[in-house]
N, C-alpha and C positions, 0 to 999 in steps of 0.2 A: 290443066285439071285444074278448076276452083278447088280450093279444099275450104269446105263448108259443110260442118259437121251437121247429119240431117239422118234419119231412118225413114227408108221408103222397102216398103214389100218387106221390110225384114233384113234386109242390109245396111252396113253402116257405110253411109258416105263420106268423104273428108276427112276419115280419123285414119291416121298411118297406123299399119300394123306390123309388127317385127318380129319376125322369127328364125333362131338357130337351128341349124340341123349338123349334127356330126358324119365324120366320114365311118366308113364300117369297111369291113374284112368276116367274108363269107368262107366257107367250108370249113376251114382251120385243120386243114387237112384231110380227116375222114370222114368228119360232117359235111357231107356235100348237100348242097339245098336245104339245110336245116340247122347248121351252126352259124352264130354270128359274134361280132366283136363290135364294139360302138368303140372310137379312136377319136380324139381330143384334137381333131382336125376340122374346123366348121365353113360352111357358108352360109351367109346372112342373109335377109329377105326382107325387104319392107316395101308393104302394098298399101297403095291408097283407091278406093274406089270410087267412081265418079258415076253419076245419074244414065242409067243406057241413053244411048245415041249421042253422049258425050265424046268431042275430038281431043284428041286421037282414039281409038276405039280400045287400044292398046300398044302401051310403050314401055318400052325395056332401054332399061341399062345393066351393064355388066363390065364390073371388074375385077381383076385379078383371072383365075382360071376360067379359061373361054371367052374369054374379053377379044373381041374380032373373028370370033368361030363362031358361036349359036346363034341361033337365029334372036330377034330383036321383039318380035310380034307375036301373036297368038299361037304359032308354032312352038315357041320357048317352052320345055318341057313343066315348068314350074306354071306358067300360066296355064295350061292345057291341066295339070292335076288340080290347080284351084278350079278352074272352070266347072269339073269333075265333081268336086269335091259342093260349089254350089249347086249345079244343076240335082245333086243328090237330095240336097235340103230343098230344094222345090223354090229357089226363087230366082228370079229376072236375072240374068246374063249383065252385069253391069260396064261400063268403062273400066279401064286398070291403068298403073300407073308402076310399073316395079323396079325397084334398084334391088341388085344383086350383087354382092359384095361376095366373092368365091375363094376360097383356097382348098378346095378338095381336086385334086388331079384328074382328069377328065379321062375314060377310056383306059384308066389305069388296073382295075379289080380294087377300087377303094371305095364302090358305092356310091360316084357320082349320082347316079340314074336313081337309086333309091332316097338318096338325100333331097334331089331335086320335087319327087314327087310326094314323098312326105313333109317338107315345108311348103308345097303347095297346099296341101289339104289341111294343114295346120292355118295357114293362113287364113284359109275358106272357113276355117272354125270362128276365125276372130272375127272375121268381118259379118258374121251373123250377128242379128240383134238378139237370136235363139240357138244358141249354140248345142242345145239338144238335138235340133234339126239333122247335124252331122255330128252323133257322138263317137266316142273312143274307138270303139269297136267298130264302126262303120269307117272312119279314117285306113284302121290298120287293115280289112277286108278292102278297099279299095286300092290302098297303096302295095299290098300281097297282090291281088291279081291283076293292078297294072304290070308290077313287075314280072309276073307268071312263077315267081319261087318266093317265098317267104322271110329267106335266111336275112338278108340285107333290110328287106324294109322292118323286119322286126328290132333289129341292133339301131336302126337310122330314127325309130321311133321313140324305143324304148330306152335306149341305152344299155351299158354293161355287156353281160355274155348271155346271149337268147338262145332258146331252143325254141323252133318254132314247126309250125305243120299246116297243110291245110287240111278242114273234115272233109272226107272222102265218100260218107255216108250218105243218103238218099237224101237229106238234108242239107247237104252240101253246099248248096247255092240259094241265092236269096232270090226274090222275086226277078230281080232284073239282071241276074245272072253272075252276080259279083261273087267272087267264091268266099268261102268263111274260113278265117285263119285261126290259130290259137299259139299263144308263143308263153314261154317262162323264163322271165328274167331272176339270173343269178349274178350276186354278186362275185367278181374277180377277185382272188389273193391278192394281197396288196402286194405280195413279191415278185409278182410279174410284173414285164418291164416289156411293151412292144416296143421294135423297133422295124419302120416300112422304109424300105430301100425301092427307091422311084425310078426307072428308066426312063429317056427321052423319048421311046418310041409306047405307040397307044397300041392297044389289041381290043377289036372288037368283041364284045361278048358273043353274039351271034355266032362268030366264027370261032371260037373257041367252043361252044357247045356243039358245033357241027363236028368235030373232032373224035365228039363220043360216042362209042358203040353206043349200036339199040339195047345188049345184051352185055351180061359180064356172069362169069364164072359163079356158082355158088362158094365156092373157096373165097374169093375175095370180096363178096357181100358180106360175109359172114367176118371175114378179118376186119374191115371198115366198120361196121357193128360195134366191134369189139373194142375198137380202138377210142371210136367216137362216145361209148359208155366211160373208156378210161377216162378220155378228155375233159368230163365234165368234172371228175374228180383232180384231175390236173388244174383244171384254171381256177377251181374253186377253194382247194385245199392243202394238194399236193402237188405245186409246180417243179419239185423235182422229177417226176413223172411225163413233163412234158416232151421228152424227146421222144421216147415209147409210143406216148399217147398221139402224136400228130402224124405218124406214117400213115401213109394211102395207098390204096392200090387201083382207086376209081377211076382217077382223072389227070393226076398233075402228070403222069410219065406219057400218059395218051397224048396229051395236049402240049409237050415240050417241043416237039419240030417247029410248032409255030411261035416259040420264044425260048431260043435256045440261050440265049445271056439266061434268062432268068433261071434256068433249068440248071446251070452250069454256078449260079452263085446260091442256089438253093444246097445243091450237093454238096459244097464247099461250106457253106455256115453247117450242114450236119454232119459233117467231117470234125470240123472243128467245136461239135459236142452242144449247137445252139440247135431249137426246136424251130427249125425253119420251114414255111410251108407257102406256096404260092397263094396270093392274095386272092380270093374269088377267082374270076376267070383269067387273074393276071395282067399285063406279065408284073406286076409290084411282088417283092417277097416281104411278107413279114414274117421276121423273128421275137420269139417270144422268151425274152431273159426269164431264167428262176433265179434272179436274185443278180447280186453284182453289179457290172458294168456291160452290158451286151451290145451298146452303141462302140465300144472301145474293141472289140472283137470282130466288129464289122468295118470299123475302119483301117482295123489290121490288115483284116483281106483283100479289101479293095483297092492299098495304098500305092501298087505298084502299078496299077491301072489294065492288069491283064484278064481282068474277070467286069473291062469296061467301065462307064459313066453313070453313075447312080446318087439320085438326090435321098439323102439320108433322114428322117425324121426319127429322135425317140420322143413318141409319144404317151402321152395317158390314156388308158381307159376312161373314154368318157360314160357318167354316170346318171345324165341327165336325157338324153335324147331329144328329139325335137320339142321345142319347146317356145313358146310366146317369149316377148322382151315387155317390159312396162315400158312407158314412156319414160325417155329419161326425165330426170329431175334436177333440179340444182341446188347443191349442199354448200353449207360453206367452206369445203375447201376444191369445189371444181362440181362436176356433174358424174350422177349414177344413175345406172338403172337396175331395176330386179324382175327376178322372173316372173310373170304370172301366171304360165300354166303349160 
């Protein structure tokens, strides 16, 4: 696809646009479908748009996670999300070339689909001559609607610790049927140290959701509501409360039969005093340390191999969310790029 900068019917053609998006962990124990945490593990995607009718119509290359497994055409989730964003803006569908450099594991409960959706929409913004045609609220509404729940979408887009919801009143949908979503972003206490344990096996979110009962006892719902409220305080100001604040009665035990190794690791981490939870729908396990070196405790627990093989990542909390990167520029000491927005 020839890369000649131009603007045709509202789309910038021939201009590479790059965006970075973080992994995320949803639920965090009790906050089912409402709490999310962005993690400093990133996918980065570059797109170049060509005039409609250019060939190839869609071309995708993937390196890192998902390489050789995900579609390389119009069915790629980033492409689908990007085209939804452009359609929302009312501009013609262009030809697209994408380069995806992925570090977020797929099917492990670390928000890979939310990241793909978020980065596609933010790239669509970047391709528009008038980004106000796809404003930030529209990006969030579209991302949360596509996911079906806003927890990963909010963390992926905004970074940090997020509390999110869908507007359920009579005005809760736009004219196009997109659900209106809201989110509050909070800073995480710097003593909180996330460690993610990633197994080799995948677990489809649809399978994990199918294991949940349609109704729950009132007492369990009340228990989780209280722990969710406490978790807000624990993550933002009182990490010493993380162990009790991450207790859950609504989904982790119910899903345990689908991921017994994850359930065993979760139980062992909590036995050792660490606030461990199933990350999203699993099977990854997220440990939230309250200071010290939680990765050392994790390594000790896994040393003899009895709990299986895990990739262990000590990660910072991401604070930027999904954002476009300014083009790389030459400097006296090499190259550098800056955050665009």
